Each structure stands twice: as structure tokens, then as C-alpha cells.
C-alpha positions as CSV (number, residue, x, y, z in Angstrom):
1,M,88.1,98.8,91.2
2,T,85.0,100.5,89.8
3,T,84.7,100.1,86.0
4,T,85.6,103.4,84.3
5,G,84.2,102.7,80.9
6,L,87.6,103.3,79.2
7,P,88.4,101.0,76.2
8,G,90.8,98.1,76.5
9,G,89.7,96.7,79.9
10,A,91.9,96.7,83.0
11,Y,95.2,95.2,84.0
12,R,96.8,94.4,87.3
13,L,100.1,95.9,88.7
14,G,100.6,93.6,91.6
15,D,97.5,94.1,93.8
16,L,96.6,97.4,92.0
17,E,94.2,97.3,89.1
18,V,94.2,100.0,86.4
19,P,92.4,100.6,83.1
20,R,94.8,100.0,80.2
21,V,94.4,103.7,79.2
22,G,96.4,105.9,81.4
23,F,98.1,109.3,81.3
24,G,101.7,110.4,81.2
25,A,102.5,113.6,83.0
26,M,105.8,114.4,81.1
27,Q,104.3,117.1,78.9
28,L,102.8,119.1,81.8
29,P,105.9,121.1,82.7
30,G,107.4,123.8,80.4
31,K,109.3,123.3,77.2
32,G,111.8,120.5,77.4
33,V,110.0,119.1,80.4
34,F,111.7,121.9,82.4
35,G,110.2,124.7,84.5
36,P,106.6,125.7,85.1
37,P,103.8,124.9,82.6
38,R,102.9,127.5,79.9
39,D,99.3,127.5,81.3
40,R,99.1,126.2,84.9
41,D,95.3,126.3,85.0
42,E,95.1,124.2,81.8
43,A,97.7,121.7,83.2
44,L,95.5,121.3,86.3
45,A,92.4,120.9,84.2
46,V,94.1,118.2,82.2
47,L,94.8,116.1,85.3
48,R,91.3,116.6,86.7
49,T,89.7,115.8,83.3
50,A,91.8,112.7,83.0
51,Y,90.3,111.4,86.2
52,E,86.8,112.4,85.2
53,L,87.2,110.5,82.0
54,G,88.2,107.3,83.9
55,V,92.0,107.5,83.9
56,R,93.3,105.8,87.0
57,H,96.9,105.3,86.1
58,I,99.2,108.4,86.0
59,D,102.8,108.1,85.1
60,T,105.2,110.8,86.4
61,A,108.6,111.5,87.9
62,D,110.0,114.1,90.2
63,F,112.6,115.0,87.6
64,Y,109.8,116.2,85.3
65,G,110.2,119.9,85.9
66,P,111.9,119.1,88.2
67,H,109.2,118.7,90.8
68,V,106.6,120.4,88.5
69,S,104.6,117.4,87.3
70,N,104.4,115.9,90.8
71,E,103.4,119.2,92.4
72,L,100.7,119.7,89.7
73,I,99.3,116.2,90.4
74,R,99.2,116.9,94.1
75,E,97.4,120.2,93.6
76,A,94.9,118.8,91.1
77,L,94.1,115.5,92.7
78,A,95.0,115.3,96.4
79,P,93.6,114.0,98.6
80,Y,94.1,111.1,96.2
81,P,91.1,108.9,95.4
82,D,91.6,105.3,96.6
83,D,91.4,104.0,93.0
84,L,94.1,106.3,91.6
85,V,97.5,104.6,91.0
86,I,100.5,106.9,90.6
87,V,103.6,105.4,89.0
88,T,106.8,107.3,89.3
89,K,110.4,106.7,88.3
90,V,113.9,107.3,89.5
91,G,117.3,107.3,87.7
92,S,117.8,110.9,86.5
93,R,118.2,114.4,87.7
94,R,118.2,117.8,86.0
95,D,120.9,120.5,86.1
96,A,120.2,124.3,86.2
97,K,119.8,124.5,82.5
98,G,117.4,121.5,82.2
99,A,119.9,118.9,81.0
100,W,119.1,115.3,81.9
101,I,121.8,113.9,84.2
102,P,121.8,110.1,84.8
103,R,122.0,109.4,88.5
104,R,121.7,105.7,89.3
105,E,124.0,105.4,92.3
106,P,122.0,103.4,95.0
107,E,122.1,106.2,97.5
108,D,120.9,108.8,94.9
109,L,118.1,106.5,93.8
110,Q,116.9,106.2,97.4
111,A,117.1,110.0,97.7
112,Q,115.0,110.3,94.5
113,V,112.4,108.0,96.0
114,H,112.1,110.3,99.0
115,D,111.9,113.3,96.6
116,N,108.9,111.7,95.0
117,L,107.3,111.0,98.3
118,R,107.6,114.6,99.3
119,S,106.5,116.2,96.1
120,L,103.5,113.9,95.7
121,G,102.6,114.2,99.4
122,V,102.3,110.5,100.1
123,D,103.7,108.1,102.7
124,V,104.1,105.3,100.2
125,L,104.6,105.2,96.4
126,D,102.3,102.8,94.4
127,V,104.9,101.9,91.8
128,V,108.5,103.0,91.3
129,N,110.2,102.4,87.9
130,V,113.9,102.1,88.1
131,R,115.2,103.6,84.9
132,V,118.6,102.1,84.2
133,G,119.2,102.4,80.4
134,G,119.6,105.3,78.0
135,G,122.6,105.0,75.8
136,R,123.5,107.3,73.0
137,D,119.9,107.8,71.9
138,A,118.7,108.2,75.5
139,H,116.1,105.4,75.3
140,S,118.0,102.2,74.6
141,A,118.9,99.4,77.0
142,V,122.5,99.4,78.1
143,P,123.6,95.7,78.7
144,G,125.0,95.0,82.1
145,T,124.0,94.3,85.7
146,I,121.3,96.4,87.2
147,A,121.3,94.6,90.6
148,P,122.6,97.6,92.7
149,E,119.9,99.9,91.3
150,V,117.0,97.4,91.9
151,E,118.3,96.4,95.3
152,A,118.4,100.0,96.4
153,V,114.7,100.5,95.6
154,A,113.8,97.0,97.0
155,E,115.4,98.0,100.3
156,L,112.9,100.9,100.5
157,Q,110.1,98.5,99.5
158,Q,111.0,96.4,102.5
159,Q,110.7,99.5,104.6
160,G,107.2,100.1,103.4
161,L,107.9,103.2,101.3
162,V,107.3,101.5,97.9
163,K,104.5,99.1,97.1
164,H,105.7,97.8,93.8
165,I,108.8,98.0,91.6
166,G,109.1,98.3,87.8
167,V,112.1,98.7,85.5
168,S,112.6,101.0,82.6
169,T,114.8,101.1,79.5
170,V,116.0,97.5,80.0
171,D,116.6,94.3,78.0
172,V,115.3,90.8,78.6
173,A,118.3,89.7,80.7
174,Q,118.0,92.8,82.9
175,V,114.3,92.0,83.5
176,A,115.2,88.5,84.6
177,E,117.9,89.9,86.9
178,A,115.5,92.4,88.5
179,R,112.9,89.6,89.0
180,S,115.5,87.6,90.9
181,I,115.8,90.5,93.4
182,A,112.1,91.6,93.8
183,P,108.8,91.1,92.1
184,I,108.5,93.3,89.0
185,V,105.1,94.5,88.0
186,T,105.9,96.6,85.0
187,V,108.5,97.2,82.3
188,Q,108.6,100.7,80.6
189,N,110.5,100.9,77.3
190,F,110.6,102.8,74.1
191,Y,108.2,100.9,71.7
192,N,105.7,101.7,69.0
193,V,104.3,100.5,65.7
194,A,107.5,101.6,63.9
195,N,110.0,100.5,66.6
196,R,109.3,96.8,67.4
197,H,112.5,95.7,69.0
198,D,110.7,94.5,72.1
199,D,108.2,92.2,70.4
200,A,109.7,89.1,72.0
201,M,110.0,90.7,75.4
202,I,106.3,91.7,75.3
203,A,105.3,88.1,74.6
204,L,107.4,86.8,77.5
205,L,106.0,89.4,79.9
206,A,102.5,88.6,78.9
207,E,103.0,85.0,79.9
208,E,104.1,86.2,83.3
209,D,101.3,88.7,83.7
210,I,103.7,91.6,83.8
211,A,102.6,94.9,82.3
212,Y,104.6,96.5,79.4
213,V,104.2,100.3,79.2
214,P,105.5,101.8,75.9
215,Y,106.6,105.4,75.8
216,F,107.0,107.6,72.7
217,P,104.0,106.2,70.7
218,L,105.0,108.4,67.8
219,G,108.8,108.6,68.4
220,G,111.5,107.6,66.0
221,F,109.4,107.4,62.9
222,S,111.1,107.8,59.5
223,P,109.3,110.1,57.0
224,L,108.2,107.0,55.1
225,Q,106.8,105.3,58.2
226,S,105.0,108.5,59.2
227,G,103.5,108.7,55.8
228,A,102.2,105.2,56.0
229,L,100.7,105.9,59.5
230,D,99.1,109.1,58.2
231,A,97.5,107.3,55.3
232,V,95.9,104.7,57.5
233,A,94.7,107.4,59.9
234,A,93.2,109.4,57.0
235,R,91.4,106.4,55.6
236,L,89.9,105.6,59.1
237,G,89.0,109.2,59.8
238,A,91.3,109.3,62.9
239,S,94.4,111.1,63.9
240,P,97.9,109.4,63.7
241,M,98.1,109.4,67.5
242,Q,94.7,107.7,67.8
243,V,95.7,105.0,65.3
244,A,99.1,104.5,67.0
245,Q,97.4,104.0,70.4
246,A,94.7,101.7,69.0
247,W,97.5,99.6,67.4
248,L,99.2,99.3,70.8
249,L,96.0,98.3,72.6
250,Q,95.4,95.6,70.0
251,R,99.1,94.5,70.0
252,S,99.0,92.6,73.3
253,P,96.7,92.6,76.4
254,N,99.5,93.5,78.7
255,L,100.3,96.8,77.0
256,L,99.2,99.9,78.9
257,L,99.0,103.4,77.4
258,I,100.4,106.5,79.0
259,A,100.2,109.1,76.2
260,G,100.5,112.6,77.6
261,T,99.5,116.1,76.6
262,S,99.2,119.6,78.1
263,S,95.8,120.2,76.4
264,V,92.4,119.1,77.6
265,A,91.2,119.0,74.0
266,H,94.1,116.6,73.0
267,L,93.5,114.6,76.1
268,R,89.9,114.0,75.1
269,E,91.0,113.1,71.6
270,N,93.5,110.6,72.9
271,V,91.1,108.9,75.2
272,A,88.4,108.8,72.5
273,G,90.9,107.4,70.0
274,A,91.8,104.5,72.3
275,A,88.4,103.1,71.5
276,L,89.2,102.8,67.8
277,E,89.0,99.3,66.5
278,L,91.5,98.8,63.7
279,P,90.4,96.4,60.9
280,A,92.6,93.5,60.0
281,D,93.8,95.2,56.8
282,A,94.9,98.3,58.7
283,V,96.7,96.2,61.3
284,A,98.6,94.4,58.5
285,E,99.5,97.6,56.8
286,L,100.8,99.1,60.1
287,D,102.7,95.9,61.0
288,A,104.6,96.2,57.7
289,I,106.1,99.6,58.5
290,A,108.3,98.4,61.4
291,G,111.9,99.2,60.9
């Protein structure tokens, strides 16, 4: 891969190498991740600018919209450059009002893989994350076997439709179970400076050279935690999002960022902020806010 100049270096997803700073497409569709974008031209510009800035890892799903984020990616970036890695996910659908409907039956997961192939306009998907958790808060692991779900996607991997498999919203035991079925290149869970429940998992994955991709970098903060983050950001002359991302990059070398936005200006701010080097006292202060 050609060096892009983004901070944090690069990391491998199987045989695919990406900069640690990526882009999440979840905010490109309309309000509630449903329907068309408020400004289609701006959404397309965000994707093209991300690539121009060096982003080579785009995270998406056909149920964003539905279909909207994938179709925007296709319009903005196809024919896809050889160094672009598109990571998608399966495990949910949307109803007519935009509600999120868990759909993890093996046959439906396979149908969702084909949906992603069609909407992205590709013959093979780089990485498919199998999202199997959720729970009452929609982003917690739900203990139990995930073998049927992973096996369903692994079957399509054997058919050549999927290069690599990841899992999302899982616990340590489920990661081990998934790895007993197929090689796992990435784990995508809810994690940030205030929500540190996966610290031990991140360390285990780092030993195995498996990427950990946190989502909601500013999600689930209490007012006190937000205030502490804001104070550090103000002292460093940065935004809270920039500080939160910088903390993640410094947390462990296997963490990859996929912060998203529907604004070119915010995209540039996020990418620039990833280069922020947090001093030791700021890291210690941030570490102390974990719930």
C-alpha cells in the first residue's frame, strides 16, 4: 500500500493493509440513518475528500439508509481504487419507518451479504462484520453461541464472495468461538475513553494481531465525563472529538478509527485531530474518567 501520510501508521486486516484512520459512513444517510442525505452533493464530497486525505478504510452497511450509504460510496468512488478497503456488516434490517430490526438467521445474513454486493457494485466484499449483539442498549454483547451466524458468512467466504470476516458487538468467548470457525480479522464494539469494558479484549486481540474497531467515540458519556473531556480539549486547543480520537490511537496499536460525519469541514477536522499527540498528564486525566 502507498503511504497516505495519515497519523497512526497502518494495520493489516488479513492480507489488506489500511491506515489506522478510516471513515464510518453511518452519518451519510438522512436523520436516524434513514432515507436520503440532507445534502447529496455534500455527502459525495465527504467520501471523495476522505480518499483525497488518505483514508483507505471505509466502514458501511447496506442497512444504513437502507442502501443509501452503499449507493453513495459507489457513486463517489467507483470504479474503486485498488488500495481502498470497504468493510461492511450484516445482522440487521430496517422497517418502513426506519426502526432497526435484528435479522441474524443464517439465510437472512447470506441474503444481506448479497444485498451489499449489489449496492456496492462489487463481486467480492473485502470484509464482512457479523453483528450479533445488541441487548437492551443496542450495543452490548449478548452471551451465547454465535456459530450459526459466523458459519453462514464463512460459507460465502468459501464461495469467494467474502475475503475476510469480522464480528461485532461480541464478548471474548464469542470471539474465540468465531475464530474456531474462520479466521477473524477485526472486532467492532462499542468502546471509548469513558466506556472501557473491552480493555482486556483489546489486549488479547493485540497479541493475536487482530484489529479492534471502536464505534461511538463520544457515546454514553455522563455529564461529568463530558465535562472532563471538554476541559482537556480546551487546555490542548482541540475539540472533544479530536481528543477522543487521539486517545484511542494512543490506547493500543491495533485500534482503528472509523469516525463519521456528513460534513467536509468536520471530516477535515477529524482527520487533522487524529494527529494530536496527547501528553502524559492528559492521558492520565482521561484514563481516570472511565465509568
